[in-house]
N, C-alpha and C positions, 0 to 999 in steps of 0.2 A: 759583800764586794760584788761588784758587776763583772760579768764575763761576756765573751763573743759567742753568740750562739750562730751556727753555721746552717744554711739550708743550700743543699743542691738539688737543682730541678733538671731532670732529663726529659727533654721533650722535643717534638718535631717543630716547634714554634716558640724559640726560646726568647724571640723579641717581645713576645707578651708579657712574659715575667720580667724582662729587663725594664720596661717602661712603667709597669706596675710598682716595682719596688723602689723605684727612683724618686718617688715624690712623696709629700705629705709625711706623715709619722714614721713610715717604713724607711724612707730616704734620711730623715734626720736621725734616725737609730742606726743607720748604715753609716752615717757620717761620724757618729759619736763612737763607734766601734762596738756597739751592743750586739748587732746583728751582721752577718754576712750572707748576702743572697747572690748565688752563682747559677746562672743559667746555662744550660749545655745544650747544644745541638746533638741530638742522637746519631746524625749521619756521621758525625766526627768518628764513630765507631764501628761504622758500616765498611762492608768489603766490596770490591769490585768498582769498575770504572762507574757505574750508576749509581753507587751509594744507596742500595736498596736497603730499606729497613722494615719492609712489610712483605706480605705474600698471602695468597690464596688459602683459606683454612682447609686441612684435610678433612674429607666427609662431604664437602660441598658446603654452600650456604652463601649468602650474600656478604659482601663487604671483604675487607682485608684485615689480617691479624699482624700486629708487630712481631718480629722474629725474635727468636732467642739470643742469637749471637750477639749483636750489639749492646743489648741490654746486660747480658752477662760481663761482657768486656767492661763496658762503662761502669757498674756498679762495683765490680772488682779492682778498678784503678782508682775510682773516688773514694771507697770506702775505707774506714779505719775500724779499729776494735770498740771504738765509741758510737759507731754509726747505726742508726735505726732506719731501714728501708721501709719506706711506704708506697703502696700503690694506690692512686686516687681512683677508685671504683665505684660505680653505682650500686654495685652489690656487695659492698664492704659495710663494716660496721658504722653506725650513725656517728656523724661528728656533732660534738655539743661542747658546751662551755668546759665541762668536766674534762673531757678529752683534751681539750685546748690547754688547761692549765697542767695536765699530766706532761703533755708533750713539751711544755714550756720549761721544764726541768732537764731536758735533753740537753747535750752539745752539739749533736750533729744530726740531721735529718737529711735522708736523700728520699726525694719524691719522684715517682715515676708517672709521668702524664700518660694515661691511655688516650688511644686515637682509633678511629675506624671501629672494628668490632672487637677490641680490646688487644691483649698481650698474650703470647704463648704461656700455656698453662704452667709449663716447667719453671719459667721465671717466678710465678706466684708461688709455686711450690717449694723452691729451693733457693730463692734470694729474697723474697719479701717477708718482712717481720710482721707488718700489720696492713690491712686494706681497710680503707676509709673511704666513706661516702658523705657528701656534703647535702645529699638530698635525694628524694625518690623521683629523679629526673636523669635523662641522659644529655650530656653536653657534647658538642661536635670538637670541642677544644679542651682537651683534659687539664690544660696549663691553668684554665680558668679555675678550677678546683684547687689545684695546688697553691694558686695566689691567695684564694679565700683561706686555706689553712695556714699560710705564711702570717697573713694580717691577723687572724684570730690568736695565733699562738704568741706571736710577738708582743701583743697587748700585756700578756702576763709575764713578760720578762722584766726583771726589775730595772727602772732606769728609762724603760721606753716611754711610757706616758709620763707627763709632766706631773700629774698629780695621781700617784697610785691609788688614792682614796676613791677616785671616780669609778674604779671598778667595783666599789662595793654595792652600789645602788644601780648597776646597769641591768638590762633585761637578763633573766636566766640565773642571777644570783639568789641563793637560796628558794631556786625554784620559783620566783616570782618575775613578772614582767616589770618594766620601768614605769616611772611615775611621769606625770605630765610635766613639761618644762615651759616656763615664760620667761620673758624678757623685755625690757622698755620698748614701746611706752606701757604705762599700766592700764591706758584706756586706748583702744584703737576700733574707730568706726562703730562705737558703742559696745564693744567687746571688752569686757573687764578681766584683769587678772583675779583669782581669787584672794579675798581679803586676807585670808590666814597667811598667804605668801608676803603680805606687806606689813604683817604685825610685829615683826621683829622677834616674836616668841620662838625660839629654836625647837623647844619641846613640842610646842603645838604642830609647827611646821613638820617635824619628823613624825609625828603621830597622823598627820594628814597624807603625808607622801606614803607612809606605810599602807594606810587604809586603801589608797588610790591603786597601789600596786596589787592589794588583795583583790580589790573589785575587778581590775583589769584582767587579771589571771583567771579568776573565776569564770569571767564572761568570754574571753577569747581562747584561753588555753586551759580549760578545766582538766586536762591531762596531767598538767604540771602541779596542779593544786591538790592531788591526792593526800600528800603528806603535809599539807600546808594549811594554816588557820585560815578560813575563808568568810569568816563571819563579818558582816557590814553594819556600819552604824545606821 
């Protein structure tokens, strides 16, 4: 049975998520009631006439830090007993396909988008359940990281993809990268599609594709092939 998975994003730039989530597969999934993506402006929970959400760090240093008050108020208002609060942080646990599959079994994710020099540590200590990084680099807009997580997680929600079997041969399934893909025409500027793909022999095609995945993984991502057969023909 399909269900609606809810994402709530807390950000200083909510328009980033709104534009992203309304198109392509995510937009169709929202229209079909499979996912619900809500983008919130953190300033809505800020106090004072200037709606300040950040301040200088104690102890000195460059940049600004997101204040605890609006984040606590926002999360406490939005969250339910089923919510998982995630802080998108460059120093969090690495995000990968297995984490995406795990999160896809949740019913409600609240994503905190970091900005500037990050968020007050008290938020991380007392509100956040998981801290996740999409890579070893720093972004100027944490909403981009939240968008990546939403997209990757949504693909594993039943019904979001038209053909769920398409997930099985994608990169990182079984610790293997994807195989080469070809389409018409079979010959283009003297460049030909491999004959095996034109043979109609599904067993041989499956073997060829698997071998291509092994070869590519061994060459480009040997770190993934530690527990994978890497013999080549």
